[in-house]
N, C-alpha and C positions, 0 to 999 in steps of 0.2 A: 350302326355304321362303324363304330370303333372296332368291334370284334371282327367285322368284315375286312377292314384294312389289315388288321393283324393276321387273320386267317389266310387271306390270299397272298399277303407278303411272305408269310412263312411257307405257304404252299409252293411259292416260286423260289424259295430258299434265298431270299434277299434280307439283308439287314436293313435297319432304318436308314443308316448312312448310305447304303447302296441305292435304296429307293429314292432318297433325297438327291443323290447324284444323277440318276437317270432322269428324274423330273427336271433338274437343272439343265441337262443336255437337251431336253425337249422345250426349253424356254418357259417352263412353268416352275420357277424356283419355290420350293417349300423346304425349309431347313429341317434337319433331323430332329431338332428340339420341337418344332411345331408338329411334325408328324407324330412324335411320341405323345404330345398333348392330345392330338386327334385320337390316337389309339387308346388313351386313357379317358376319353370322353370329357376332357377339360376344355377343348377348343372345338367349335363347330366346324363342319366341313362344308365349304361352299359348293355350288353346282359345278363351277369350273374346276375346283380341286377334285371333286368326285370323278368328273370325266377324265382328267389327266391321270389320276391314280388308277382308275379302272383300266385305262389303256395300257399303262405300264405293267399292271398285274395281269394282263391278258384275260380280262373278263369284261363285263359290261356294267354300266351304272345300275341297270335294272337288277342284275344279279347281286350286286353289292347292297342295294337298297333293300332287297328282299331276304338278305342273309339273316338267318336266325341261328344263334349259337347252338351247337348240338347238346350242350349241357343246360340249356335254358329250360326252366320248368314251363309246363303248359300255361299260357297266359290266361288270366281270368277275364280279360276283355279283348278288344281288338289288337291286332299286331301293330297297328299304327292308329293314331288319333283320327277319328272321323270315318274310319272304315267299318264295315259290318262286323259285329262281334264274332261271328262264326266263320269268317274268311280265314282259311289256313294258308300256310306258306306257299304251297304250290299254286293255289288260286291267286294269291297276291302277286306272285312272280308272273303268272300269265297276264294279269291285269297290267302290271308295270311294263311288260313287253308288248302291250297292245294286242294281245291275242284274245282278250275278252273284255267285257265291261262288267261293272258291278251292279247292274240293274237286275231285278229278279229273274226275268226271262233268260238273260244271258248266263246268269249264275246257275240256273236249273239246267240249261243246255250244257254248260261246262261240266257239271257233275254227271249228267247222263253220258257224256262222251268219256268221262273218266271211268264210269262203270263199264262201258263197252270195251275200253282198252284193257281193263282188268279181267274181263271175261275172256278176251283173246289171250291174254297172258296165262291165265289159269288153264285154258284149253291147251295151249302150247306145252305147258309143263306136264299136264296129264298125258298128252301124246308122247312126249319124251320119256316119261316114266313107264308107260305101257311098252314102249320099244325096248327099254332096258330090261324090263321083266321078261319080255319075249326072248331076248338074246340069252338071258340066264336060263330060261326053260329049255332052249335049244341045246344048251350045253349038257343038260340032263344030269346023269350020275357023275359026270366029270366035276360038277360044282362041289359035290360032297368029297370026292376022292382027291381033288386038287384045290381045296378051299384056299390054300395059301399061294396058288399060282397067280401071277400078275394079272392076266386077263380076267380071272374070276374076281380078284380084289377090285380091279377097276370097275367092273360092272356093279359090284356091291356099293362102291363109293358113288357111282352114278345114280344108283337107286336111292341111296340115303340122301344125296344132295337133291335129287329130283323130288323126293317126298317132302323135304324141307321147303324147297322153292314152291311146290304146289300148296303146301299148308300156308305159307306166307301170302301167296297170291289169293287164295280163298279167303283168308282172314281179312286182307285189305279189301277184297271185293265185298265181303259181308258188311264191313264197317262203312264203306262208301255207299253201298246200296241203302243201308239203314239211314245214313245221313241224308241221302236224296229223298227217301220216304218221309223223313221228319223235317224236310226243309220248311222253314217258316213261311207262312202265307203273306206276312206283312213286310217282307224284305223287298 
């Protein structure tokens, strides 16, 4: 929670003093010192504090609760005490937002939907990449003669970006499909 407060406060370009002032104006006074203690994980955040801070930072309590710092190493256990060991951040956020439950059937369905979405994303990137290749082929010899021309360079950038996006989508799809295939029976 402490990193979430810091992250979203900085994202909104607010100082601790400014956040404290806005909270005061909303009749939820939290001093800058107390906010600093919350950010350092020295002081716990109440549900009321969480709701008010999330509101001011233009996010939701669920997003703040499910925030995992980008530099946090992969946890050895669950993201939170009492949750399934294999629940990841996206699944946790979906549960916190009431979009899924954490029983086995709902979790399997959630992962199946995730695989389906990734398949659509990969197909979209593949289609975009094929279109860019077709445009480049239509230019024919011009691509060799005018390789430094802006339209040719733009197509080459689109192809390179498309190949990268397709690789990322296919990699995510493979990992997600593998996770679904290996989903534990006892969850």
